[in-house]
N, C-alpha and C positions, 0 to 999 in steps of 0.2 A: 530973894526968898526962894527956897527949893520948891519944885513942883510937888503937889500932893501925889502920894503913891497911887498908881492906877488901881481900879477895882480888879480883884483877882480874875484872871483869865481874859481880861479885856484888852491886853496888849501882849505882843510876843515877848518872850523872856528878855531879849536884848534891850527892850525899851522899858523893862520893869526892874532894872538894876541888877540883872543876872549877867555875869561875864559871858562873852561869846568869842570863839576863835575866828568867827567869820567876818566880822564887820570892822573895816578900817575907819580911820578918821574921815576919809572921803565918803564912805557910806553913811556915817553918822551925820555929817554936815549936810549931805544930800537929803537925808530923811527929814531934817528940820526944814529945809527950804521947800521940799515937796509938800510937807504938811501945811505950811503956811499958805502956799499958793493954792493948793487943792481945797483946803478948808474954806478959804475966802471965795473961790470961784465955783465950787461944786458942792462940797459936803454940807455947808450951811443951808443950801437950798434944795438938797436932793429929795427930801420927803415931800416938799411942796411940788416939785416937778414930777415926781413919780405919781403922785395923786392926780395931777393934771394930765398925766399920760404922755407928756412930751417935754423935751428940754428946749428952751428958747434957742433960736439959731445963732444968736450972738455968742453963746457959750463956746460953740465949736470954733468960732473965729478968735475968741479970746485965748483959748488954749493954743490954737495954731500960731497966733502972733508971738506967743512966748515959747514956741517950739515944744510945747508940753504935750503933744500927741506922740512925738518921736520916741519917748521912753517906753512906749508899749511895744516897740519893735524888739525882736530878739537881739541879743548881744553876739558879736560886736556889731555896732551900727555901720551902715555904709559910709564910712568916714570920708572917703575921697569925693563921693557924690555930694554929701552934705556940705563939705567945704567949698565945692564948686558953686553951691547955691548961697554961699556967705554964712552958713550955719557952722559956727566954730565951738559953741558951747550951749548947754541947756541949764538954765539957772546957775550959771557959773561953773558947771562941770564940763571940762573939755570932752568933746564927742569921742575922741580916741581913748579916753579913760573909762568910758561906760562899759560895765560888765554885767553879768547876770544878776548880781546882788543889787545893783542900781535898778535893774528892771523889776526885781522882786519887791524892792522897797516901794517903787512907784505903783506897782499893781496893788500892793497891800494898802497904800494910802488912798488910792482911787476908790477902794471899797470901804472906806472908813465909815460911811453912813450905813453900811450893811445892804444897801440896795444896788443891785447890779445894773438896773436899767439906765440911770443917769450916766454912769461911767461908761457903760457899754455903748450908749448912743454916740459917744465921742470916739472911742478907741478901737472898737471891734474891726472896722474896716481897715484902719491903719495897721493894726497888730497882725492881722491874718491875710488881708487882701493884697498888701503891698510887698511883703517879703519875697514871694515867688518871682516878682518882676526883676528885682535886683540880684536875686540868687541864680535864676535860670534864664532870664530874658536876654535877647541880643542887645548890643549896645544901641542899635537904632531904636529898639522898642523902649529901652530905658530912657534914651534922650527925648523921646516923644512924650512919655507919660510921667516919669518920676519927678521932674521939676514941679509940676502942678500938684502932685499927690503928696510929696514930702513937705511942701510948704502950706498945704491945706487949701490951696486955691480950688482944688477939686476933691471930691470925696469918692471913696471906693468901698467895695464890700467883697467878701469871699462868698461865692455862689456854688456850693457843692450839692447840698441836700435837695432831694426831689420828693414829690408825694409818695413814690414807691421805692425810694432809695435814700434811706437815712444813714444808719451805721453801715449798711451794705453798699459801700461806695462803688464797688465793682459793678453794680447793677444799674448805674446811671444810664438813662435813656435819651437825654437831650442830645440831638445830633448836630454835627457841623460837617456839611458836605462841601467839598472843594469844587470850585468851578472848573470847567474843562481847560480854561486857559491858565489855571493855577493862581489867579490873582485875588480871589475872594473865597470866603466860606459863607454858606447860608445856614443859619442856626434855627432849629425848631425844637420846642420843648417847654418844660415848666420847671421852675425852682421854687422851693417852699421853705419857710422858716429862715429866711435870709435876713440876718440882723443888719441894720443900717441901709438895706436895699432901697427903701423909699426915697432916701436923700442922695443916692449915689449916682454920679455921672458915669462911673466906670465900675466894672466888676472883674475879678479874677475868677473865671468860670470854668468848671469841669464840663467837658463835652465829649461826645463819642465821635471820633474821627475814623475809627476802624471797626473791627468785628466785636463780638461779644467778649465779656470778661475784662480784666484789668488792662490787658495789653492794647485794648482799643480806645483807651482814654487819653485825652490831651487837656492841657490848660490853655486858656485863651483870654485875652483882654476883650471884653464885650461891653460896648457902650449901653447905658441904660436910660437914665432920665432924659426924656425928650427925643429919644432915638426912634426912628420909624420901625414899627413892628414889635416894639416893647410896650407892654402894659403892666402896671404894678398897683398893688393895693396892700394896705396894712392889714395884718392879722391881729386879732385880739387874743392875747395869751394871758395866763394867770399870774406870771411873775415877769420881771424885767420889762414891764409894760412900756416904759418910755424909750426902749432901745430901738424901736422901729422895725419890728419883725414884719417881713414882707413876703407876699406871694408874687412871683414874676412869671409872666407868659411871654414866650418868644415865638413870633410868627413870621417866618421868612426874614429873619434879621441878617443883613449882609454886613460882613466886616472884612477888612483887608487881610490877606493871607499873612502879612507881616505882624498881625496881632497874636499869632501863635507864640506861646511862651515856651522857649526851649525847642524840643523835638516832638514830633507826633509820636504818640504811643508811650510817652514817658510820663503822662499825667499822674498815674497812680503813684509812682515814686515821688514826684514832686509834692503830691497831696499828703502822703504819709509823713514826709520829713517836716512839712508845715504843721501837721497835726501835733507833733511833739511839743512845739512851742505853745500851741493852743492848750494842750492838756496840762502842761506845767503851769500855765497862767491860771487855768481854772482851779487847780489845786491850791495855788497861793490865794486866790480870791475866796475860795471856800473857807479857808482857815480864818480869814478876816471876818467873813460873814458869821461864822460860828462864834467868833469872839464877841461880835456885836450882840448876838442872841443870848449867849451865856452870860456875858457881862451885865446885860440889862436885867436878866433874871436874878443874878447874884445880888445886884443892888436892890431890886424890888424885895427880895426875900429878907434883907436886913431891916427893912422898914415896915413891911406888911405884917400885921398881927392877926392871928387866928387862934382860937381855943386858949386865949389868955396869954399868949406869948408870940414872939416874932416867928415867922416861918423858918428863919435860920436856926432857931432853937429846936426845930423838929428833926430828929435823926434821919427820917426818910427823905427829907428835903436835902440835907447835907449829903446823903448818899447819892442822890440823883445828880447833884452838882459835881460831886467828886468824880463820879463815873464818867460824866461828859467831859470834865476838865482833863482827866487822864487821857482820854481818847484824843482830845484836841491837841494837847501838848506832844503826844507821841506822833501824831500825824504831822505836826509842824516841824518836829525834829527831822522826820523822814524827808519832808519837803525841802528843808534847808540843805540836807545832804545832797539832794538832786541839784540844787542851785550851785552848790560848791563844785560838784562834779562837772557842771556845765562850764565853770570857769577854768577847769583844768584839762578837759578832754577836747581834742579836735572835733569839729562838727561831725565829720564822717564816722568817727569812733563813737561819739555820743549817740548818734542815730541808731547804731547797732546795739551798743551796750545798755543804753537807757530806754530804748523805745518801748519794749514790753513793760518794764518797770514803771515808766511814766504813765502808761495806760492804767496800771494797777493803782498808782498813787492818785490819779485823777478820780478813778472809781471810788476808792476808799475815802477820799476827801468828801465826796458827795454823801457817803454813808455817815461820816462824822458830822457834817453839817445837818443832816436829817435828825440825828440824835440830839444835837444841841438846840436846834430850832424847836423840836418837839418838846424838849424839857422846858424851854422858855414858855411855850404856849400853856403847858400843864401847870407850871408854877405861877404864871400870871392868872390862871383860872379863867373866869368869865371875861376878864379884861383882855386876855390873850386871844379871845375869840371875837373881839370887837375891833372894827376897822378905824376906830378913833380912840382918843384918850390915852391913858398911861400905858396900855398894853398894845398900842398900835404897832410898835416896832416888832413885837413878837408875832403878831398876826401876819405882818408883811414878810417877815423872815421865813415863816412856814411856807408861804407861797413862792419864795425864792428857791426852795429845795429842788423841785423837778427841773428847773432851768440849769441846774448843775449836774444832775444825774443823767440827763438825756443828751443835750448837745455835746459836740466834741467826741462823740462815740458813747452810746448808751452803756449803762453800768455793767450789765451782764456780758455784753460784747467785749468790753474793756478787760474784765477779769479773765475771760477766755483768751483774748488776744495776748495778755501778758504771759500766760503759761505757754501758749504756742510759741511765742517769740523766745522765751527762755529755753524751751526744748530745742528749737532751731539753733540757737547760739551754742548750746551744749553739744549738740551733734556735730556742728561744724568744727568746733574746737577739738573735739575728740577725734574726728577724722584727720585733722592736721597732725595729730600725735601718733597716728597709726604707722607701723613699719611698712614701707613699700614691699609689695609682694615679691618674693624671690631675693630679698636683700637681707643681709645680716646687720645692716646699719639701722640705728634708731632714726 
């Protein structure tokens, strides 16, 4: 028997019977396997765990055992390293065939509940804390840490943000001072709003090893849980409650000099390239969350009656749904085009050509989610303002909005960054076309 057609706007077009040029048989079969595994092990319990404000520890290990944290990494995967650990496939997908559409499908499915907390509690550290190690770290550093991190024996987080340095990454104040013999660094400072921090043995941390500004920043592997000089506590936030948002204090924390990732002073470059994956991931997740909110509202409006007829029979209701649906599908089409570009462009070219646009896509995705979540709350009425019952999902989705508009670069900063990057690219390319002075040649 054929599956019932999904509620309008509740699934991306390629899963709603609309032809797409992007998805191969590999992608379509991967989506089915992902949904089966994630539905069983996460989606069906997500509301319960978010309400309880924590995800049981066994869930992380269940995902790790199935290698189902690895798809949160950017494509291509570190194939050679994974195969050296005996990891040849993920749910039957050979690791060497994994591309950015597989990553996008996984990200979309992990947000199927609409709640970012349960999925974020599992994937955030892997997705953003591990890539700098295998992209920029020395072989010795990789050999020490990657086996435990890629297999889930240890957990990591990305620790960039500070109380006085959020989107202003260049203003980071946490210091790492090298010893006179050059063997260790001593770290002092604070990190705030660090997702997964409370559970993490290790962090990929931004520290100041030099003077002021971006040129003084470096990345370093810093031990956390149980390490001398480190204290951590969970922060209460309005959305993504179960993701383990953490405040970290570092008081004379000593780490080996070999924990430096790449070169001193290159931290800002490493951070920015890492941000591109994070921002694209947020844009993908926002679209799914918007679908959950708008799909729930659409379904409710077909059955809820007011003034003698269903809400769907009210023109003003249809207009609100249509406006949000148009914004959502336009945003998703834009996001898919980014994913496609990532499968075609070399990483160094993608960082330049797509960096500013990815910032804009991330920011706009948050705006679209806000519109869809707000529409859901308004259309559910009093039920959408209540933390239980049939409007519970709408109420929770509204609290998810700021967690997408602020982290990964706040909205206003991202829009500004996108234009500055576009101007920079335009000026650089124009300069390359200029005729050399004193030459008649183009």
